[in-house]
C-alpha positions as CSV (number, residue, x, y, z in Angstrom):
1,I,11.3,-5.7,-6.3
2,R,9.9,-8.9,-8.6
3,R,7.3,-9.1,-5.9
4,L,6.6,-5.5,-5.5
5,F,5.6,-5.2,-9.5
6,K,3.4,-8.3,-9.2
7,R,1.3,-7.1,-6.6
8,L,0.8,-3.7,-8.2
9,G,-0.1,-5.9,-11.4
10,V,3.1,-5.1,-13.1
11,D,3.8,-9.2,-13.7
12,D,5.0,-9.1,-17.2
13,A,8.4,-7.2,-16.1
14,A,10.3,-10.3,-16.0
15,D,8.9,-11.4,-19.5
16,R,9.5,-8.6,-21.4
17,S,13.3,-8.5,-20.4
18,G,14.9,-11.1,-21.7
19,K,17.6,-10.4,-18.9
20,L,18.6,-12.9,-16.4
21,D,16.8,-13.1,-13.0
22,H,18.4,-10.5,-11.6
23,R,17.6,-8.1,-13.9
24,I,14.2,-6.3,-14.3
25,L,13.0,-4.2,-17.5
26,V,9.6,-2.2,-16.7
27,K,7.8,0.6,-18.6
28,A,8.2,4.2,-16.6
29,E,4.7,5.0,-16.9
30,D,3.7,1.8,-15.3
31,I,5.7,2.4,-12.1
32,H,5.8,6.3,-12.3
33,S,2.3,7.2,-10.2
34,L,3.8,5.0,-7.9
35,V,7.1,6.2,-7.3
36,S,5.2,9.7,-7.5
37,E,2.9,8.4,-4.0
38,L,5.6,6.8,-2.3
39,R,8.7,9.7,-2.5
40,D,6.2,11.5,0.2
41,A,4.2,8.8,1.8
42,V,4.5,8.4,5.5
43,T,4.7,4.6,7.4
44,A,2.8,3.5,10.3
45,P,4.7,4.7,13.3
46,V,4.8,8.4,11.8
47,V,0.9,8.3,11.3
48,E,0.4,7.1,14.8
49,K,2.4,10.4,15.7
50,M,0.3,12.4,13.6
51,L,-3.0,11.8,14.5
52,G,-2.1,10.7,18.1
53,V,-3.6,7.4,17.2
54,P,-2.2,4.0,19.2
55,R,-1.4,1.4,17.4
56,M,-3.7,-1.2,17.8
57,H,-6.7,1.7,16.6
58,L,-5.0,2.5,13.8
59,N,-4.2,-1.6,12.9
60,D,-7.7,-1.5,13.3
61,M,-8.7,1.3,10.7
62,V,-6.7,-0.3,8.3
63,A,-8.3,-4.0,8.7
64,R,-11.4,-2.3,8.2
65,G,-10.9,-0.1,5.3
66,H,-11.1,3.1,7.2
67,I,-7.6,4.5,6.1
68,N,-5.6,3.0,2.7
69,A,-1.9,2.2,2.5
70,L,-0.5,3.3,-0.7
71,G,1.1,1.2,-3.6
72,N,-0.6,-2.2,-2.0
73,T,1.9,-1.9,0.9
74,D,-0.7,-2.9,3.0
75,R,0.2,-6.6,3.7
76,R,0.8,-9.1,6.3
77,N,4.4,-8.5,7.1
78,G,4.8,-6.0,5.0
79,K,5.2,-1.9,5.9
80,R,2.7,0.2,5.4
81,R,2.6,3.6,3.9
82,F,0.0,6.2,3.7
83,S,0.0,9.6,2.0
84,I,-0.2,12.6,3.8
85,E,-3.8,13.5,2.0
86,E,-4.8,10.2,3.3
87,V,-3.8,10.8,7.0
88,E,-5.3,14.1,6.8
89,R,-8.7,13.0,5.3
90,V,-8.9,10.5,8.3
91,R,-8.3,13.5,10.7
92,K,-11.1,15.3,8.9
93,Q,-13.5,12.6,9.2
94,L,-13.1,11.7,13.0
95,F,-13.7,15.2,13.5
96,D,-16.3,15.9,10.9
97,G,-19.6,17.6,12.7
98,A,-17.6,18.0,16.2
99,V,-18.4,20.5,18.9
100,D,-15.5,22.4,20.5
101,V,-16.2,21.4,24.1
102,S,-13.7,22.8,27.1
103,Q,-14.9,20.9,30.1
104,P,-16.0,17.1,29.0
105,T,-18.9,15.9,31.1
106,T,-18.3,12.6,32.6
107,K,-20.2,11.3,30.0
108,Q,-18.3,12.9,27.6
109,M,-15.0,10.3,26.9
110,D,-12.6,9.8,24.4
111,V,-12.2,6.6,22.0
112,S,-11.2,4.4,24.9
113,G,-12.6,5.7,27.7
114,V,-16.1,5.3,25.7
115,R,-15.0,1.7,24.8
116,K,-14.6,0.3,27.9
117,A,-17.1,2.1,29.5
118,S,-19.6,0.9,27.0
119,T,-18.1,-2.8,26.9
120,C,-17.9,-2.6,23.4
121,T,-14.9,-3.3,20.9
122,I,-12.6,-0.7,19.6
123,S,-13.8,-2.0,15.8
124,D,-17.3,-1.1,17.2
125,V,-16.5,2.1,18.2
126,L,-14.3,3.0,15.1
127,E,-17.4,1.9,12.8
128,M,-19.9,4.0,14.4
129,I,-17.5,6.9,13.9
130,F,-16.6,6.2,10.6
131,S,-20.0,5.3,9.2
132,G,-21.6,8.6,11.0
133,Q,-23.8,6.5,13.7
134,L,-23.4,9.0,15.8
135,S,-25.3,12.4,16.3
136,W,-23.0,13.5,18.5
137,K,-19.2,14.1,18.2
138,G,-16.9,16.6,20.5
139,R,-13.2,18.1,20.3
140,L,-11.3,19.1,23.0
141,Q,-11.0,22.6,22.5
142,G,-7.6,23.7,20.6
143,R,-6.4,19.8,20.0
144,D,-6.8,17.9,16.7
145,D,-5.1,14.4,17.9
146,Y,-7.3,11.5,18.2
147,G,-7.3,11.6,22.4
148,A,-8.9,15.1,21.5
149,L,-12.2,13.3,19.8
150,L,-15.1,13.0,22.6
151,L,-18.2,10.7,22.4
152,D,-21.1,10.4,24.6
153,V,-21.0,6.9,26.0
154,D,-24.5,7.2,26.9
155,E,-25.3,7.1,22.8
156,V,-22.5,4.2,22.5
157,T,-23.9,2.3,24.5
158,A,-27.5,2.4,23.5
159,I,-26.3,1.4,19.7
160,I,-24.1,-1.5,21.0
161,R,-27.4,-2.6,23.4
162,S,-29.8,-2.3,20.3
163,R,-27.5,-4.6,18.4
164,G,-28.8,-7.2,20.5
165,T,-26.3,-10.0,22.3
166,R,-23.3,-10.9,20.7
167,I,-20.7,-13.2,21.5
168,H,-17.0,-13.2,20.4
169,P,-16.0,-15.0,17.2
170,R,-13.8,-17.0,19.0
171,R,-15.9,-17.8,22.0
172,K,-18.8,-18.4,19.6
173,R,-17.1,-21.4,18.3
174,R,-16.7,-22.7,22.2
175,A,-20.0,-21.8,23.1
176,T,-21.8,-23.7,20.4
177,S,-20.2,-26.9,20.9
178,S,-20.7,-26.4,25.3
179,S,-24.5,-25.9,24.3
180,A,-24.5,-28.6,21.8
181,R,-23.0,-31.2,24.4
182,M,-25.3,-29.9,27.3
183,T,-28.7,-30.2,24.8
184,G,-26.9,-33.5,23.3
185,V,-26.9,-32.1,19.8
186,S,-24.3,-32.8,16.9
187,T,-22.8,-30.1,16.0
188,S,-21.5,-31.6,12.6
């Protein structure tokens, strides 16, 4: 609890207590908003079910700031908690401007399908969705889960290709050092 208070900026709780190390004294107003937020918060597995989003996609959304965890619960080995309002905000943003589609064409695919067809990363596709780069989005009629979001594979592919050649960050280091060896240039 002491570490949680420190992450929340209530680090002087131990200084004011005057008690043994296992006791903590804090002002109610310092933690009231946090407690009220966390009371109705949901965990990541619940968000996955609410949105119908795969865990890896949700993790990427969190890492890139597309969805925000409550009370600084977003840390490496901690359990993330999200407000229901935040989850619904993300759902609204995903489908903002989406056209209802009853029968998708072969070029209208879900996020995973578009990622595979356009040979890009989930991060690339999510960035296009959340930044508003896409001129067309669709929604399978009668559904509002993540799997119902449709994107135009040709549009995504065109955006990816317009960015030029990309090298995966882990491979970039290897590619740089191997090309340096071929040309005899030192990388240090």
